[in-house]
C-alpha positions in Angstrom: -21.0 23.9 9.2 -17.9 22.0 8.1 -14.8 24.1 8.3 -11.8 23.8 5.9 -9.3 24.8 8.5 -7.1 22.2 10.2 -8.3 20.9 13.5 -6.3 21.7 16.7 -4.5 19.0 18.5 -6.9 16.3 19.9 -6.6 14.7 23.3 -7.3 11.4 21.5 -4.4 11.4 19.1 -1.1 13.0 18.2 -2.2 16.0 16.3 1.2 15.8 14.7 2.1 16.4 11.0 1.7 12.7 10.3 -1.9 12.7 11.4 -3.9 11.2 8.6 -7.4 11.5 9.9 -8.6 14.4 12.1 -12.0 14.9 13.7 -12.8 18.0 15.7 -16.1 18.8 17.4 -18.0 16.3 15.3 -21.7 16.0 16.1 -24.4 14.1 14.3 -28.2 14.1 14.8 -31.0 12.1 13.3 -34.7 12.9 13.0 -36.6 10.0 14.7 -40.4 10.2 14.8 -40.3 14.0 14.4 -37.7 14.4 17.2 -34.0 15.3 16.8 -31.8 12.6 18.4 -28.1 13.1 19.0 -25.9 10.2 17.9 -22.4 11.8 18.2 -21.6 14.9 20.3 -18.5 17.0 20.2 -16.2 14.2 19.1 -12.4 14.8 18.7 -9.9 12.2 17.4 -6.6 12.1 15.5 -5.4 9.0 13.7 -1.8 8.7 12.6 -0.8 7.6 9.2 -0.4 3.8 9.0 -2.0 3.4 12.4 -4.5 0.6 13.1 -7.3 2.0 15.3 -10.2 0.0 16.8 -13.3 2.0 17.7 -14.9 0.0 20.6 -18.3 0.5 22.1 -21.7 -1.1 22.7 -24.4 -1.3 20.0 -26.1 2.0 19.3 -23.2 4.2 20.6 -22.6 5.7 17.1 -19.6 3.6 15.9 -21.1 2.8 12.5 -22.4 6.3 12.1 -18.8 7.6 12.6 -17.6 5.2 10.0 -20.2 6.4 7.5 -19.0 10.0 8.1 -15.4 9.0 7.6 -16.0 7.4 4.2 -18.3 10.1 2.9 -21.6 8.1 2.9 -23.1 10.8 5.2 -22.1 14.5 4.9 -24.7 16.0 7.2 -22.8 16.6 10.4 -21.4 19.5 12.5 -17.7 20.0 13.1 -14.8 19.0 11.0 -13.6 15.8 9.4 -10.4 15.6 7.3 -8.9 12.5 5.7 -5.4 13.3 4.4 -6.3 17.0 4.5 -9.7 16.9 2.7 -13.3 16.3 3.7 -14.5 12.8 3.0 -16.7 12.2 -0.1 -18.3 9.3 -1.8 -15.9 7.8 -4.4 -12.8 9.1 -2.6 -9.9 7.1 -3.9 -8.2 7.4 -0.5 -10.7 5.0 1.2 -11.9 1.4 0.9 -14.6 0.0 3.1 -15.7 -3.5 4.2 -19.1 -4.1 5.8 -20.4 -6.9 8.0 -22.1 -8.4 5.0 -19.7 -9.1 2.1 -22.2 -7.6 -0.4 -20.9 -9.7 -3.3 -22.8 -9.8 -6.6 -24.0 -13.4 -6.8 -23.8 -13.7 -10.6 -20.1 -12.6 -10.7 -17.1 -14.7 -10.0 -14.5 -14.0 -7.3 -12.2 -12.2 -9.7 -15.1 -10.3 -11.3 -16.3 -9.1 -7.8 -12.8 -8.0 -6.9 -12.5 -6.2 -10.3 -15.5 -4.0 -9.3 -13.1 -2.1 -7.0 -11.4 -0.8 -10.1 -14.5 0.0 -12.2 -14.2 3.8 -11.7 -10.6 3.9 -13.0 -9.6 3.9 -16.7 -7.2 1.0 -16.6 -6.1 -1.3 -19.4 -7.6 -4.8 -19.1 -4.1 -6.3 -18.5 -3.6 -3.9 -15.5 -7.0 -4.9 -14.1 -6.2 -8.5 -14.4 -2.7 -8.1 -12.8 -4.1 -6.3 -9.8 -7.0 -8.7 -9.4 -4.6 -11.7 -9.5 -2.3 -10.0 -7.0 -5.1 -9.5 -4.6 -6.6 -12.9 -5.0 -3.2 -14.3 -3.9 -3.0 -11.7 -1.1 -6.2 -12.9 0.5 -5.4 -16.6 0.0 -8.0 -17.4 -2.7 -5.8 -18.7 -5.4 -7.7 -21.5 -7.2 -11.1 -19.9 -6.5 -10.9 -17.1 -9.1 -13.8 -18.5 -11.1 -16.0 -19.5 -8.1 -19.3 -17.9 -7.5 -20.3 -16.4 -4.1 -22.7 -19.3 -3.3 -19.7 -21.7 -3.6 -17.7 -19.8 -0.9 -17.7 -20.1 2.9 -18.5 -17.0 4.9 -14.8 -16.4 5.6 -13.9 -16.7 1.9 -16.6 -14.3 0.9 -15.2 -11.7 3.4 -11.8 -12.3 1.9 -13.3 -11.3 -1.5 -14.8 -8.2 0.1 -11.4 -7.3 1.6 -9.6 -7.7 -1.8 -12.3 -5.6 -3.5 -11.8 -2.9 -0.9 -8.0 -2.7 -1.3 -7.5 -3.6 -5.0 -7.5 0.2 -5.9 -4.7 0.6 -3.4 -6.4 3.1 -1.0 -4.5 4.7 1.8 -7.4 4.2 4.3 -9.3 1.0 5.0 -12.5 1.2 7.1 -13.9 -2.0 8.5 -17.5 -2.1 9.9 -17.6 -5.2 12.1 -16.6 -7.4 9.1 -16.1 -10.6 11.1 -19.0 -10.4 13.6 -21.2 -12.9 11.6 -18.5 -15.5 11.4 -17.9 -18.5 13.7 -15.1 -18.2 16.3 -12.5 -20.2 14.3 -13.1 -18.4 11.0 -13.1 -15.1 12.8 -9.7 -15.9 14.3 -8.3 -16.9 10.9 -9.6 -13.7 9.4 -7.9 -11.7 12.1 -4.6 -13.2 11.1 -5.4 -12.6 7.4 -6.1 -9.0 8.0 -2.8 -8.6 9.8 -1.0 -10.2 6.8 -2.8 -7.7 4.5 -1.6 -4.9 6.8 2.0 -6.1 6.6 1.8 -6.2 2.8 -0.1 -3.0 2.1 0.6 0.7 3.0 -2.7 1.3 4.9 -4.2 3.3 7.7 -6.9 1.1 9.2 -10.0 1.8 11.3 -12.0 -1.1 12.7 -15.5 -0.6 14.2 -16.2 -3.4 16.7 -18.0 -4.3 19.9 -15.6 -7.2 20.5 -13.0 -6.4 23.1 -10.7 -9.3 22.3 -10.8 -8.5 18.6 -9.8 -4.9 19.4 -6.8 -6.0 21.6 -5.6 -8.6 19.0 -5.6 -6.3 16.0 -5.2 -2.6 17.0 -2.3 -0.4 17.8 -4.7 1.8 19.7 -8.3 1.3 20.9 -10.7 4.2 21.2 -13.6 3.6 23.6 -16.9 5.3 22.8 -19.2 6.4 25.6 -22.9 5.6 25.3 -24.6 8.0 22.9 -24.4 10.9 22.6 -21.4 11.4 24.8 -17.8 12.2 23.7 -15.1 9.6 23.4 -14.4 7.9 26.8 -10.7 6.9 26.4 -7.9 6.1 24.0 -5.7 3.1 25.0 -2.4 2.2 23.4 -2.0 -1.5 23.0 1.7 -2.0 23.6 2.0 -5.7 22.7 4.2 -7.1 19.9 2.7 -8.8 16.9 1.8 -11.6 16.6 -0.3 -11.5 19.8 -1.1 -14.4 22.1 -4.7 -14.3 23.4 -3.6 -16.5 26.3 -0.8 -14.3 27.4 -1.1 -12.5 30.7 -0.3 -9.1 29.2 -3.1 -9.6 26.6 -5.6 -10.5 29.3 -4.6 -7.4 31.2 -5.3 -5.2 28.2 -8.6 -7.0 27.7 -9.7 -6.4 31.3 -8.6 -2.8 31.2 -10.9 -2.2 28.2 -13.8 -4.0 29.9 -13.4 -1.7 32.9 -13.5 1.4 30.6 -16.7 0.1 29.1 -18.1 -0.4 32.5 -18.7 -4.1 32.3 -17.4 -7.2 34.0 -14.9 -9.3 32.1 -17.5 -12.0 31.3 -20.4 -9.8 30.4 -19.2 -8.1 27.3 -17.0 -9.6 24.6 
């Protein structure tokens, strides 16, 4: 059962008064072919307000399942999850989410797709237009307001998805491998775009990824998940100044450290 009490201090986070997200003893099981399968087991984690966390692990370790729990898309779990002091729920104004697929409506323009992020609010048309215009500019799509999704590149479509996720000004942004389907150059450009958005917005961010280099480039702290259904394996602070240089020796050291925690050679998992 989910408890309303605050979680105790976690070994994978501060447990301090500025902790924005708290998970304590979180377990999740699925029924597969009539058998109960554990996906997450006894997971503890604290995320500080305005922190950028990357959740790193191999496919099938439960990363995306954890994200679904955090945004309220799945409420069937054991243990406790609190986001800003309350249990996650669908439609929570605190959270925005971006998936691997942009999930744009093909018959709507860029600005209309972004405006969907405000549909549940009772705002004047002028306020909606102002916010949409601000976020079109924030993600670098000025001039494409009337474009349809089929007229956009993959990176541009993900920028629309990002703008839609943050146009309601959430405090928490969840990213479920949003750049994994993009080519290397576009992915690198989107990393820098995301960091610009972070600098402009007051957000706590959680990125689910299996890409070690992406985690090191973006995150303040990387949480490494063990193969399912084990607990978290480690939490690593990335003490590198922004903007980060992928060719820098210190960057490569962090990358190799995470590869070692994952149990893979440097060239076998990226």
